[in-house]
C-alpha positions in Angstrom: 90.1 113.3 113.3 92.5 116.3 112.8 94.3 115.1 109.6 97.6 116.8 109.1 99.9 116.4 106.1 103.5 117.5 105.5 105.5 117.0 102.3 105.8 113.3 102.8 104.0 112.6 106.1 100.3 112.1 106.7 99.1 112.1 110.3 95.6 111.4 111.6 93.8 110.0 114.6 91.6 107.0 114.3 89.2 107.0 117.2 88.3 103.3 116.4 91.8 102.0 115.8 92.3 98.3 114.9 95.8 97.5 113.6 94.7 95.1 110.8 91.7 97.2 109.7 93.6 100.4 109.7 96.6 98.9 107.9 94.2 97.6 105.2 92.5 100.9 104.8 95.8 102.8 104.5 97.0 100.4 101.9 93.8 100.6 100.0 93.6 104.4 100.1 97.3 105.1 99.7 98.7 102.1 97.7 102.2 103.7 97.3 102.6 104.5 101.0 105.9 103.5 102.4 107.1 103.4 106.0 103.6 103.3 107.5 103.7 103.3 111.3 101.3 103.7 114.1 101.8 105.4 117.5 99.8 105.0 120.6 98.5 108.2 122.2 98.4 108.7 125.9 95.0 109.0 127.6 95.7 112.7 128.1 96.5 113.2 124.4 93.3 111.4 123.5 91.3 113.6 125.8 92.8 116.8 124.4 92.0 115.7 120.8 88.4 114.8 121.6 87.9 118.0 123.7 89.1 120.1 120.8 87.1 118.2 118.3 83.9 118.7 120.3 84.3 122.5 120.7 81.8 124.7 118.9 83.1 127.9 117.4 82.1 131.0 119.3 80.0 133.3 117.1 
């Protein structure tokens, strides 16, 4: 959800995060990636992301 990329940083939210599985997927999709790290979101941050993702655009 909500991928975001800067010059050398890729950020994304994995709603079904598993450290081993996610690490393997990152390594498979981005084999040259260095300095891969994971950060835990607070419950509030998770709620905000999910709420924004479920909004429907107003016509």
